[in-house]
C-alpha positions in Angstrom: -13.6 -0.9 14.1 -10.7 0.4 12.0 -8.6 -1.3 9.4 -5.0 -0.2 8.8 -4.6 -1.3 5.2 -0.9 -0.6 5.0 2.0 -1.3 7.3 5.3 -3.1 7.4 7.5 -5.0 9.7 11.2 -6.1 9.4 13.9 -7.8 11.4 17.4 -6.7 10.4 18.9 -9.9 11.9 16.9 -11.9 9.2 17.9 -9.6 6.3 19.0 -6.1 5.6 16.6 -3.5 4.4 19.0 -1.8 2.0 16.6 1.0 1.2 16.9 2.4 4.7 19.8 4.9 5.0 22.5 4.3 7.6 21.8 6.3 10.7 18.0 6.6 10.0 15.8 6.3 13.0 13.9 3.4 11.4 17.1 1.4 10.8 16.2 -1.0 13.5 13.8 -3.9 14.0 10.0 -3.3 13.9 7.8 -6.2 14.9 4.2 -7.0 15.2 4.7 -6.9 19.0 5.8 -3.3 18.6 2.8 -2.3 16.5 0.1 -4.1 18.4 -0.2 -1.9 21.4 -0.1 1.3 19.3 -2.7 -0.1 16.9 -5.0 -1.3 19.7 -4.7 2.0 21.5 -5.8 3.7 18.4 -8.8 1.5 17.9 -7.3 -0.5 15.0 -8.3 -4.1 15.1 -7.2 -5.4 11.7 -4.2 -4.7 9.4 -2.8 -5.5 6.1 0.9 -6.3 6.1 2.7 -5.1 3.0 6.0 -6.2 1.4 9.2 -4.2 1.7 11.8 -5.8 -0.4 11.9 -7.9 -3.5 13.1 -11.3 -2.2 11.0 -14.5 -2.4 11.6 -15.4 1.3 9.7 -12.4 2.7 6.2 -13.4 1.6 6.2 -16.8 3.3 7.5 -15.2 6.4 4.7 -12.6 6.3 2.0 -15.3 5.8 3.3 -17.2 8.8 3.1 -13.9 10.8 -0.5 -13.4 9.7 -1.3 -17.0 10.9 0.2 -16.3 14.3 -1.2 -12.8 15.0 -4.9 -12.0 15.0 -4.1 -8.3 14.2 -2.9 -9.2 10.7 -5.9 -9.9 8.5 -4.2 -9.9 5.1 -0.8 -9.8 3.4 0.3 -8.0 0.2 3.4 -10.0 -0.8 5.9 -10.1 -3.6 6.7 -12.5 -6.3 8.5 -12.0 -9.6 5.8 -11.1 -12.1 8.1 -11.8 -15.0 8.8 -15.5 -14.2 7.1 -17.8 -16.7 5.6 -19.9 -13.9 4.2 -17.1 -11.9 0.7 -18.7 -11.8 2.2 -21.8 -10.2 4.2 -19.7 -7.8 1.1 -17.8 -6.6 -0.7 -21.2 -6.1 2.3 -22.4 -4.1 2.2 -19.4 -1.8 -1.4 -19.9 -1.1 -0.7 -23.5 0.0 1.9 -22.4 2.6 1.1 -22.0 6.3 -1.0 -18.8 6.4 -1.5 -18.9 2.6 -5.1 -17.9 3.0 -4.0 -14.5 4.2 -2.4 -13.7 0.8 -4.6 -10.9 -0.6 -2.3 -9.1 -3.1 1.0 -8.7 -4.8 3.3 -5.6 -5.0 6.5 -4.8 -6.7 8.7 -1.8 -6.2 7.7 -0.2 -9.5 9.0 3.2 -8.1 12.5 1.8 -8.4 12.2 0.7 -12.0 14.0 3.0 -14.5 11.5 2.2 -17.2 8.4 4.4 -16.6 6.4 1.9 -18.8 7.5 -1.2 -16.8 3.9 -2.2 -16.0 3.2 -2.4 -19.7 6.0 -4.8 -20.6 4.7 -8.1 -22.1 6.2 -10.2 -19.4 4.8 -8.0 -16.6 1.4 -8.0 -18.3 1.4 -11.8 -18.2 2.2 -11.6 -14.5 -0.6 -9.2 -13.9 -3.0 -11.5 -15.7 -1.9 -14.3 -13.4 -2.6 -12.1 -10.3 -6.1 -11.4 -11.6 -6.7 -15.1 -12.3 -5.6 -15.9 -8.8 -8.3 -13.6 -7.4 -5.6 -11.3 -5.8 -5.2 -7.5 -6.1 -2.2 -5.6 -7.2 -0.7 -2.8 -5.1 0.9 0.1 -7.0 3.9 1.8 -5.3 4.8 4.3 -8.0 6.0 7.9 -8.5 3.9 10.5 -10.2 5.6 10.1 -13.6 4.6 6.4 -13.6 0.9 7.1 -13.1 0.1 7.2 -16.8 1.3 3.6 -17.2 -0.8 2.6 -14.2 -3.9 3.9 -15.9 -3.1 2.0 -19.1 -2.4 -1.2 -17.1 -5.7 -0.8 -15.3 -7.5 -0.4 -18.6 -5.7 -3.4 -20.0 -6.6 -5.6 -17.0 -10.2 -4.7 -16.2 -10.6 -7.9 -14.1 -7.7 -6.9 -11.8 -8.1 -4.4 -8.9 -5.2 -2.0 -8.7 -4.6 -0.3 -5.3 -2.6 2.9 -5.4 -0.3 3.2 -2.4 0.4 6.6 -0.8 -1.6 8.6 -3.4 1.1 8.0 -5.9 3.6 10.0 -3.8 2.6 13.5 -4.7 5.3 16.2 -4.0 3.6 17.5 -0.8 6.7 19.2 0.6 6.9 21.5 -2.5 3.2 22.3 -2.6 3.1 21.4 -6.3 0.0 19.5 -7.4 0.5 19.1 -11.2 1.0 17.0 -13.1 0.3 14.6 -10.3 -3.4 15.6 -9.8 -4.3 15.2 -13.5 -2.6 11.9 -13.7 -4.2 10.5 -10.5 -7.6 11.6 -11.7 -7.0 9.7 -15.0 -6.1 6.6 -13.0 -9.3 7.0 -10.9 -11.4 7.1 -14.0 -10.8 3.3 -14.2 -13.4 1.6 -12.1 -11.0 -1.1 -11.1 -8.7 1.2 -9.1 -8.6 2.0 -5.4 -6.4 4.5 -3.5 -4.8 4.3 0.0 -4.9 7.4 2.1 -1.4 6.7 3.3 2.2 7.9 3.1 1.4 11.6 3.1 3.3 12.7 6.2 6.6 11.5 4.8 6.0 13.2 1.5 5.4 16.5 3.4 8.1 18.4 5.3 8.7 15.7 8.0 9.7 18.3 10.6 6.9 20.8 10.2 4.0 19.4 8.3 0.4 20.3 9.2 -2.9 18.8 8.3 -3.5 21.8 6.0 -0.4 20.8 4.1 -1.9 17.4 3.4 -5.5 18.6 2.7 -5.2 19.7 -1.0 -3.8 16.2 -1.9 -6.4 14.3 0.2 -9.1 16.4 -1.4 -8.0 15.4 -4.9 -8.2 11.6 -4.2 -11.4 12.0 -2.2 -13.0 13.7 -5.2 -11.4 11.4 -7.8 -12.0 8.0 -6.1 -14.8 8.7 -3.6 -14.9 7.1 -0.2 -15.9 3.7 -1.5 -12.6 3.5 -3.3 -10.4 5.0 -0.5 -8.8 3.2 2.4 -6.7 4.3 5.3 -3.1 3.1 5.7 -0.6 4.2 8.4 2.5 3.2 6.5 4.0 2.3 9.9 6.9 2.3 10.8 8.0 4.5 7.9 5.5 7.1 9.1 7.4 7.4 12.3 10.0 9.5 10.4 7.4 12.3 10.5 4.6 11.4 13.0 3.5 8.9 15.6 0.9 6.2 14.7 -1.8 8.1 16.5 -0.9 11.4 14.8 -1.2 9.7 11.4 -4.6 8.3 12.2 -5.8 11.6 13.7 -4.7 13.5 10.6 -6.6 11.0 8.4 -9.7 11.5 10.5 -9.4 15.3 10.2 -9.0 15.1 6.4 -12.2 13.0 6.0 -15.9 13.7 6.5 -17.6 11.8 9.3 -20.1 10.4 6.8 -17.2 8.8 4.8 -15.2 7.3 7.6 -16.8 3.9 7.9 -15.9 3.3 4.2 -12.4 4.8 4.4 -11.4 3.3 7.7 -13.1 -0.1 7.4 -15.4 -1.3 4.6 -13.3 -0.4 1.5 -10.2 -2.4 2.8 -12.4 -5.2 4.0 -14.0 -5.5 0.6 -11.0 -5.0 -1.6 -8.7 -7.3 0.3 -11.4 -9.8 1.3 -10.5 -9.6 4.9 
């Protein structure tokens, strides 16, 4: 069995995804019905559906999707961490239809101009509420924000932080520093986990090879270990550079057979309580 711990869906007739450029191949609808045959053909039987935009309506919609589709075993949603009643809002979300599928919260920290956003007092209160609710916090950040992630993880030892897409290292350029040092510092915190995801779109989308990805995968494999790594496809964003099967195959090639049960199943099952 394989868990895909990171994918998205969207319906442009419901709301725009303003982060997708005009003319992009992914500027169209992507539904669970589109994903399901690809996932099942690849041996994926459970997934985690992750937020895409910072609007309050999306998370209840995702919870309802999880309730309606056996494939979706968990949801990482969004809520405004800075709202003073964030604890009440998290409780409200969990009482909605499908609320039991809410496993984590994510914010587009990568878009915040303040590299220390995670350390703001109002955000820290929100992170504490996420921990109190028994949820995890997904980190979608850029390399220069990793130091704040490490500090936040140290400040909130009861909260599990999940780093999406390896922290977006500059794979296309071949550079590894300062990303590698920063990601190792984050991994020093025992309450951190990393997703083996998002690599193909950080590489050269037209000509990437598994060998281009390998140095970056090796850093996180060494830093986090297989018991704190989980596979994520980042579908449908990944389709800008690879098919679903190609992403899964690359991840298999980058990992040792002895580590695959943890990376492709048990880490995500444990961390997200699937």
